[in-house]
mmCIF file of the N, C-alpha and C atoms, coordinates in Angstrom:
data_MODEL
# 
_entry.id   MODEL 
# 
loop_
_atom_site.group_PDB 
_atom_site.id 
_atom_site.type_symbol 
_atom_site.label_atom_id 
_atom_site.label_alt_id 
_atom_site.label_comp_id 
_atom_site.label_asym_id 
_atom_site.label_entity_id 
_atom_site.label_seq_id 
_atom_site.pdbx_PDB_ins_code 
_atom_site.Cartn_x 
_atom_site.Cartn_y 
_atom_site.Cartn_z 
_atom_site.occupancy 
_atom_site.B_iso_or_equiv 
_atom_site.pdbx_formal_charge 
_atom_site.auth_seq_id 
_atom_site.auth_comp_id 
_atom_site.auth_asym_id 
_atom_site.auth_atom_id 
_atom_site.pdbx_PDB_model_num 
ATOM 1   N N  . UNK A 1 1  ? 0.656  -0.945  -0.134 1.00 0.00 ? 1  UNK A N  1 
ATOM 2   C CA . UNK A 1 1  ? 0.029  -0.114  0.024  1.00 0.00 ? 1  UNK A CA 1 
ATOM 3   C C  . UNK A 1 1  ? 0.700  1.228   0.121  1.00 0.00 ? 1  UNK A C  1 
ATOM 4   N N  . UNK A 1 2  ? 0.669  2.322   -1.054 1.00 0.00 ? 2  UNK A N  1 
ATOM 5   C CA . UNK A 1 2  ? 1.274  3.649   -0.486 1.00 0.00 ? 2  UNK A CA 1 
ATOM 6   C C  . UNK A 1 2  ? 0.838  4.764   -0.470 1.00 0.00 ? 2  UNK A C  1 
ATOM 7   N N  . UNK A 1 3  ? 1.158  5.506   0.726  1.00 0.00 ? 3  UNK A N  1 
ATOM 8   C CA . UNK A 1 3  ? 0.176  6.812   1.289  1.00 0.00 ? 3  UNK A CA 1 
ATOM 9   C C  . UNK A 1 3  ? 1.022  7.850   1.348  1.00 0.00 ? 3  UNK A C  1 
ATOM 10  N N  . UNK A 1 4  ? 0.205  8.918   1.849  1.00 0.00 ? 4  UNK A N  1 
ATOM 11  C CA . UNK A 1 4  ? 1.232  9.923   2.133  1.00 0.00 ? 4  UNK A CA 1 
ATOM 12  C C  . UNK A 1 4  ? 0.315  10.772  3.483  1.00 0.00 ? 4  UNK A C  1 
ATOM 13  N N  . UNK A 1 5  ? 1.183  11.514  3.883  1.00 0.00 ? 5  UNK A N  1 
ATOM 14  C CA . UNK A 1 5  ? 0.866  11.936  5.181  1.00 0.00 ? 5  UNK A CA 1 
ATOM 15  C C  . UNK A 1 5  ? 0.604  13.768  5.058  1.00 0.00 ? 5  UNK A C  1 
ATOM 16  N N  . UNK A 1 6  ? -0.559 14.006  5.042  1.00 0.00 ? 6  UNK A N  1 
ATOM 17  C CA . UNK A 1 6  ? -0.885 15.417  4.775  1.00 0.00 ? 6  UNK A CA 1 
ATOM 18  C C  . UNK A 1 6  ? -1.270 16.362  5.966  1.00 0.00 ? 6  UNK A C  1 
ATOM 19  N N  . UNK A 1 7  ? -0.741 15.892  7.248  1.00 0.00 ? 7  UNK A N  1 
ATOM 20  C CA . UNK A 1 7  ? -1.087 17.107  8.333  1.00 0.00 ? 7  UNK A CA 1 
ATOM 21  C C  . UNK A 1 7  ? -1.800 16.139  9.291  1.00 0.00 ? 7  UNK A C  1 
ATOM 22  N N  . UNK A 1 8  ? -2.057 14.876  9.339  1.00 0.00 ? 8  UNK A N  1 
ATOM 23  C CA . UNK A 1 8  ? -3.140 14.191  10.535 1.00 0.00 ? 8  UNK A CA 1 
ATOM 24  C C  . UNK A 1 8  ? -1.806 13.440  11.240 1.00 0.00 ? 8  UNK A C  1 
ATOM 25  N N  . UNK A 1 9  ? -1.981 12.866  12.199 1.00 0.00 ? 9  UNK A N  1 
ATOM 26  C CA . UNK A 1 9  ? -1.239 12.049  13.107 1.00 0.00 ? 9  UNK A CA 1 
ATOM 27  C C  . UNK A 1 9  ? -0.844 10.418  12.079 1.00 0.00 ? 9  UNK A C  1 
ATOM 28  N N  . UNK A 1 10 ? -0.139 9.946   12.452 1.00 0.00 ? 10 UNK A N  1 
ATOM 29  C CA . UNK A 1 10 ? 0.829  8.971   11.818 1.00 0.00 ? 10 UNK A CA 1 
ATOM 30  C C  . UNK A 1 10 ? -0.547 7.533   12.066 1.00 0.00 ? 10 UNK A C  1 
ATOM 31  N N  . UNK A 1 11 ? -0.719 6.932   11.163 1.00 0.00 ? 11 UNK A N  1 
ATOM 32  C CA . UNK A 1 11 ? -1.602 5.764   11.103 1.00 0.00 ? 11 UNK A CA 1 
ATOM 33  C C  . UNK A 1 11 ? -0.617 4.429   11.966 1.00 0.00 ? 11 UNK A C  1 
ATOM 34  N N  . UNK A 1 12 ? -1.891 3.775   12.309 1.00 0.00 ? 12 UNK A N  1 
ATOM 35  C CA . UNK A 1 12 ? -1.212 2.685   13.183 1.00 0.00 ? 12 UNK A CA 1 
ATOM 36  C C  . UNK A 1 12 ? -1.857 1.216   12.264 1.00 0.00 ? 12 UNK A C  1 
ATOM 37  N N  . UNK A 1 13 ? -0.704 -0.082  12.454 1.00 0.00 ? 13 UNK A N  1 
ATOM 38  C CA . UNK A 1 13 ? -1.140 -0.952  11.426 1.00 0.00 ? 13 UNK A CA 1 
ATOM 39  C C  . UNK A 1 13 ? -1.498 -2.332  12.523 1.00 0.00 ? 13 UNK A C  1 
ATOM 40  N N  . UNK A 1 14 ? -2.433 -2.891  12.401 1.00 0.00 ? 14 UNK A N  1 
ATOM 41  C CA . UNK A 1 14 ? -2.384 -4.235  13.102 1.00 0.00 ? 14 UNK A CA 1 
ATOM 42  C C  . UNK A 1 14 ? -1.990 -5.426  12.290 1.00 0.00 ? 14 UNK A C  1 
ATOM 43  N N  . UNK A 1 15 ? -1.244 -6.091  13.120 1.00 0.00 ? 15 UNK A N  1 
ATOM 44  C CA . UNK A 1 15 ? -0.680 -7.463  11.869 1.00 0.00 ? 15 UNK A CA 1 
ATOM 45  C C  . UNK A 1 15 ? -1.860 -8.330  12.408 1.00 0.00 ? 15 UNK A C  1 
ATOM 46  N N  . UNK A 1 16 ? -1.244 -9.658  11.648 1.00 0.00 ? 16 UNK A N  1 
ATOM 47  C CA . UNK A 1 16 ? -2.453 -10.938 12.169 1.00 0.00 ? 16 UNK A CA 1 
ATOM 48  C C  . UNK A 1 16 ? -2.971 -10.990 13.207 1.00 0.00 ? 16 UNK A C  1 
ATOM 49  N N  . UNK A 1 17 ? -1.709 -10.806 14.053 1.00 0.00 ? 17 UNK A N  1 
ATOM 50  C CA . UNK A 1 17 ? -2.091 -11.118 15.420 1.00 0.00 ? 17 UNK A CA 1 
ATOM 51  C C  . UNK A 1 17 ? -2.560 -9.709  16.011 1.00 0.00 ? 17 UNK A C  1 
ATOM 52  N N  . UNK A 1 18 ? -4.054 -9.751  16.604 1.00 0.00 ? 18 UNK A N  1 
ATOM 53  C CA . UNK A 1 18 ? -4.611 -8.603  17.321 1.00 0.00 ? 18 UNK A CA 1 
ATOM 54  C C  . UNK A 1 18 ? -3.765 -8.125  18.321 1.00 0.00 ? 18 UNK A C  1 
ATOM 55  N N  . UNK A 1 19 ? -2.908 -8.570  18.779 1.00 0.00 ? 19 UNK A N  1 
ATOM 56  C CA . UNK A 1 19 ? -2.127 -7.377  19.911 1.00 0.00 ? 19 UNK A CA 1 
ATOM 57  C C  . UNK A 1 19 ? -0.932 -7.196  19.554 1.00 0.00 ? 19 UNK A C  1 
ATOM 58  N N  . UNK A 1 20 ? -0.508 -7.368  18.083 1.00 0.00 ? 20 UNK A N  1 
ATOM 59  C CA . UNK A 1 20 ? 0.413  -6.567  17.489 1.00 0.00 ? 20 UNK A CA 1 
ATOM 60  C C  . UNK A 1 20 ? -0.022 -5.707  16.357 1.00 0.00 ? 20 UNK A C  1 
ATOM 61  N N  . UNK A 1 21 ? 0.140  -4.281  16.910 1.00 0.00 ? 21 UNK A N  1 
ATOM 62  C CA . UNK A 1 21 ? -0.177 -2.694  16.749 1.00 0.00 ? 21 UNK A CA 1 
ATOM 63  C C  . UNK A 1 21 ? 1.178  -2.349  16.695 1.00 0.00 ? 21 UNK A C  1 
ATOM 64  N N  . UNK A 1 22 ? 0.948  -1.396  15.421 1.00 0.00 ? 22 UNK A N  1 
ATOM 65  C CA . UNK A 1 22 ? 2.600  -0.380  15.627 1.00 0.00 ? 22 UNK A CA 1 
ATOM 66  C C  . UNK A 1 22 ? 2.100  0.875   15.151 1.00 0.00 ? 22 UNK A C  1 
ATOM 67  N N  . UNK A 1 23 ? 2.771  2.083   14.993 1.00 0.00 ? 23 UNK A N  1 
ATOM 68  C CA . UNK A 1 23 ? 2.761  3.424   14.747 1.00 0.00 ? 23 UNK A CA 1 
ATOM 69  C C  . UNK A 1 23 ? 3.562  2.906   13.483 1.00 0.00 ? 23 UNK A C  1 
ATOM 70  N N  . UNK A 1 24 ? 3.093  3.338   12.476 1.00 0.00 ? 24 UNK A N  1 
ATOM 71  C CA . UNK A 1 24 ? 4.026  3.955   11.318 1.00 0.00 ? 24 UNK A CA 1 
ATOM 72  C C  . UNK A 1 24 ? 4.677  5.204   11.328 1.00 0.00 ? 24 UNK A C  1 
ATOM 73  N N  . UNK A 1 25 ? 6.123  5.070   11.215 1.00 0.00 ? 25 UNK A N  1 
ATOM 74  C CA . UNK A 1 25 ? 6.950  6.197   11.206 1.00 0.00 ? 25 UNK A CA 1 
ATOM 75  C C  . UNK A 1 25 ? 7.107  6.963   9.688  1.00 0.00 ? 25 UNK A C  1 
ATOM 76  N N  . UNK A 1 26 ? 6.235  7.909   9.840  1.00 0.00 ? 26 UNK A N  1 
ATOM 77  C CA . UNK A 1 26 ? 5.970  8.664   8.554  1.00 0.00 ? 26 UNK A CA 1 
ATOM 78  C C  . UNK A 1 26 ? 6.453  10.342  8.877  1.00 0.00 ? 26 UNK A C  1 
ATOM 79  N N  . UNK A 1 27 ? 7.073  11.385  7.673  1.00 0.00 ? 27 UNK A N  1 
ATOM 80  C CA . UNK A 1 27 ? 7.273  12.349  7.496  1.00 0.00 ? 27 UNK A CA 1 
ATOM 81  C C  . UNK A 1 27 ? 5.776  12.988  7.413  1.00 0.00 ? 27 UNK A C  1 
ATOM 82  N N  . UNK A 1 28 ? 5.739  13.846  8.403  1.00 0.00 ? 28 UNK A N  1 
ATOM 83  C CA . UNK A 1 28 ? 4.345  14.692  8.260  1.00 0.00 ? 28 UNK A CA 1 
ATOM 84  C C  . UNK A 1 28 ? 4.627  16.066  7.175  1.00 0.00 ? 28 UNK A C  1 
ATOM 85  N N  . UNK A 1 29 ? 3.792  16.141  6.372  1.00 0.00 ? 29 UNK A N  1 
ATOM 86  C CA . UNK A 1 29 ? 3.276  16.893  5.624  1.00 0.00 ? 29 UNK A CA 1 
ATOM 87  C C  . UNK A 1 29 ? 2.403  18.154  5.667  1.00 0.00 ? 29 UNK A C  1 
ATOM 88  N N  . UNK A 1 30 ? 2.305  19.125  5.055  1.00 0.00 ? 30 UNK A N  1 
ATOM 89  C CA . UNK A 1 30 ? 1.326  20.336  5.808  1.00 0.00 ? 30 UNK A CA 1 
ATOM 90  C C  . UNK A 1 30 ? 0.039  19.880  5.206  1.00 0.00 ? 30 UNK A C  1 
ATOM 91  N N  . UNK A 1 31 ? -0.978 20.390  5.846  1.00 0.00 ? 31 UNK A N  1 
ATOM 92  C CA . UNK A 1 31 ? -2.608 19.784  5.388  1.00 0.00 ? 31 UNK A CA 1 
ATOM 93  C C  . UNK A 1 31 ? -2.574 20.724  4.260  1.00 0.00 ? 31 UNK A C  1 
ATOM 94  N N  . UNK A 1 32 ? -3.300 19.749  3.383  1.00 0.00 ? 32 UNK A N  1 
ATOM 95  C CA . UNK A 1 32 ? -4.166 19.531  1.914  1.00 0.00 ? 32 UNK A CA 1 
ATOM 96  C C  . UNK A 1 32 ? -4.446 20.962  1.792  1.00 0.00 ? 32 UNK A C  1 
ATOM 97  N N  . UNK A 1 33 ? -4.136 22.288  1.082  1.00 0.00 ? 33 UNK A N  1 
ATOM 98  C CA . UNK A 1 33 ? -4.329 23.406  0.671  1.00 0.00 ? 33 UNK A CA 1 
ATOM 99  C C  . UNK A 1 33 ? -3.784 24.801  1.497  1.00 0.00 ? 33 UNK A C  1 
ATOM 100 N N  . UNK A 1 34 ? -3.348 23.933  2.283  1.00 0.00 ? 34 UNK A N  1 
ATOM 101 C CA . UNK A 1 34 ? -1.817 25.501  3.392  1.00 0.00 ? 34 UNK A CA 1 
ATOM 102 C C  . UNK A 1 34 ? -1.194 25.893  2.467  1.00 0.00 ? 34 UNK A C  1 
ATOM 103 N N  . UNK A 1 35 ? -0.305 25.078  1.533  1.00 0.00 ? 35 UNK A N  1 
ATOM 104 C CA . UNK A 1 35 ? 0.618  25.776  1.036  1.00 0.00 ? 35 UNK A CA 1 
ATOM 105 C C  . UNK A 1 35 ? 0.196  25.021  -0.286 1.00 0.00 ? 35 UNK A C  1 
ATOM 106 N N  . UNK A 1 36 ? 0.360  26.115  -1.741 1.00 0.00 ? 36 UNK A N  1 
ATOM 107 C CA . UNK A 1 36 ? -0.327 25.602  -2.698 1.00 0.00 ? 36 UNK A CA 1 
ATOM 108 C C  . UNK A 1 36 ? 0.735  25.013  -3.690 1.00 0.00 ? 36 UNK A C  1 
ATOM 109 N N  . UNK A 1 37 ? 2.051  25.138  -3.414 1.00 0.00 ? 37 UNK A N  1 
ATOM 110 C CA . UNK A 1 37 ? 2.908  24.111  -4.185 1.00 0.00 ? 37 UNK A CA 1 
ATOM 111 C C  . UNK A 1 37 ? 3.278  22.873  -3.408 1.00 0.00 ? 37 UNK A C  1 
ATOM 112 N N  . UNK A 1 38 ? 2.861  22.400  -2.118 1.00 0.00 ? 38 UNK A N  1 
ATOM 113 C CA . UNK A 1 38 ? 3.302  21.841  -1.082 1.00 0.00 ? 38 UNK A CA 1 
ATOM 114 C C  . UNK A 1 38 ? 4.006  19.858  -1.550 1.00 0.00 ? 38 UNK A C  1 
ATOM 115 N N  . UNK A 1 39 ? 5.045  19.710  -1.632 1.00 0.00 ? 39 UNK A N  1 
ATOM 116 C CA . UNK A 1 39 ? 5.073  18.230  -1.815 1.00 0.00 ? 39 UNK A CA 1 
ATOM 117 C C  . UNK A 1 39 ? 5.285  17.407  -0.421 1.00 0.00 ? 39 UNK A C  1 
ATOM 118 N N  . UNK A 1 40 ? 4.689  15.799  -1.133 1.00 0.00 ? 40 UNK A N  1 
ATOM 119 C CA . UNK A 1 40 ? 4.567  15.141  0.116  1.00 0.00 ? 40 UNK A CA 1 
ATOM 120 C C  . UNK A 1 40 ? 5.118  13.801  -0.272 1.00 0.00 ? 40 UNK A C  1 
ATOM 121 N N  . UNK A 1 41 ? 5.837  13.327  0.911  1.00 0.00 ? 41 UNK A N  1 
ATOM 122 C CA . UNK A 1 41 ? 6.419  12.483  0.474  1.00 0.00 ? 41 UNK A CA 1 
ATOM 123 C C  . UNK A 1 41 ? 5.690  10.792  0.483  1.00 0.00 ? 41 UNK A C  1 
ATOM 124 N N  . UNK A 1 42 ? 6.184  9.758   -0.610 1.00 0.00 ? 42 UNK A N  1 
ATOM 125 C CA . UNK A 1 42 ? 5.273  8.584   -0.582 1.00 0.00 ? 42 UNK A CA 1 
ATOM 126 C C  . UNK A 1 42 ? 5.787  7.593   0.063  1.00 0.00 ? 42 UNK A C  1 
ATOM 127 N N  . UNK A 1 43 ? 4.957  6.910   0.902  1.00 0.00 ? 43 UNK A N  1 
ATOM 128 C CA . UNK A 1 43 ? 5.372  5.595   1.512  1.00 0.00 ? 43 UNK A CA 1 
ATOM 129 C C  . UNK A 1 43 ? 4.903  4.404   1.425  1.00 0.00 ? 43 UNK A C  1 
ATOM 130 N N  . UNK A 1 44 ? 5.599  3.283   1.435  1.00 0.00 ? 44 UNK A N  1 
ATOM 131 C CA . UNK A 1 44 ? 5.211  2.188   0.569  1.00 0.00 ? 44 UNK A CA 1 
ATOM 132 C C  . UNK A 1 44 ? 5.084  0.814   1.904  1.00 0.00 ? 44 UNK A C  1 
ATOM 133 N N  . UNK A 1 45 ? 3.961  0.425   2.087  1.00 0.00 ? 45 UNK A N  1 
ATOM 134 C CA . UNK A 1 45 ? 4.254  -0.410  2.812  1.00 0.00 ? 45 UNK A CA 1 
ATOM 135 C C  . UNK A 1 45 ? 3.814  -1.951  2.859  1.00 0.00 ? 45 UNK A C  1 
ATOM 136 N N  . UNK A 1 46 ? 4.066  -2.901  3.358  1.00 0.00 ? 46 UNK A N  1 
ATOM 137 C CA . UNK A 1 46 ? 3.122  -4.195  3.193  1.00 0.00 ? 46 UNK A CA 1 
ATOM 138 C C  . UNK A 1 46 ? 2.275  -4.346  4.693  1.00 0.00 ? 46 UNK A C  1 
ATOM 139 N N  . UNK A 1 47 ? 0.897  -4.006  3.921  1.00 0.00 ? 47 UNK A N  1 
ATOM 140 C CA . UNK A 1 47 ? -0.103 -4.681  4.730  1.00 0.00 ? 47 UNK A CA 1 
ATOM 141 C C  . UNK A 1 47 ? -0.543 -5.887  5.138  1.00 0.00 ? 47 UNK A C  1 
ATOM 142 N N  . UNK A 1 48 ? -0.163 -6.826  6.089  1.00 0.00 ? 48 UNK A N  1 
ATOM 143 C CA . UNK A 1 48 ? -0.135 -8.134  6.175  1.00 0.00 ? 48 UNK A CA 1 
ATOM 144 C C  . UNK A 1 48 ? -1.780 -8.508  6.570  1.00 0.00 ? 48 UNK A C  1 
ATOM 145 N N  . UNK A 1 49 ? -1.717 -9.960  5.873  1.00 0.00 ? 49 UNK A N  1 
ATOM 146 C CA . UNK A 1 49 ? -3.253 -10.424 6.101  1.00 0.00 ? 49 UNK A CA 1 
ATOM 147 C C  . UNK A 1 49 ? -3.141 -11.121 7.200  1.00 0.00 ? 49 UNK A C  1 
ATOM 148 N N  . UNK A 1 50 ? -4.342 -10.983 7.969  1.00 0.00 ? 50 UNK A N  1 
ATOM 149 C CA . UNK A 1 50 ? -5.511 -10.030 7.525  1.00 0.00 ? 50 UNK A CA 1 
ATOM 150 C C  . UNK A 1 50 ? -5.358 -8.580  8.595  1.00 0.00 ? 50 UNK A C  1 
ATOM 151 N N  . UNK A 1 51 ? -4.304 -7.904  7.996  1.00 0.00 ? 51 UNK A N  1 
ATOM 152 C CA . UNK A 1 51 ? -4.254 -6.813  8.574  1.00 0.00 ? 51 UNK A CA 1 
ATOM 153 C C  . UNK A 1 51 ? -5.191 -5.404  8.560  1.00 0.00 ? 51 UNK A C  1 
ATOM 154 N N  . UNK A 1 52 ? -4.990 -4.320  9.290  1.00 0.00 ? 52 UNK A N  1 
ATOM 155 C CA . UNK A 1 52 ? -5.989 -3.106  9.475  1.00 0.00 ? 52 UNK A CA 1 
ATOM 156 C C  . UNK A 1 52 ? -4.864 -2.266  9.501  1.00 0.00 ? 52 UNK A C  1 
ATOM 157 N N  . UNK A 1 53 ? -5.601 -1.058  8.696  1.00 0.00 ? 53 UNK A N  1 
ATOM 158 C CA . UNK A 1 53 ? -5.151 -0.169  9.177  1.00 0.00 ? 53 UNK A CA 1 
ATOM 159 C C  . UNK A 1 53 ? -5.761 1.170   10.129 1.00 0.00 ? 53 UNK A C  1 
# 
């Protein structure tokens, strides 16, 4: 899965084991629309099955 962070808190991923929850370390960008030409860094992660974001 590929995503970018636009000013919101970092997401958490729950793995196949419901006790395995971790925060994704991501660079936080400006909220959408605050800066006209803002650049956002894309992050690609493996989302385990049956994982949740």
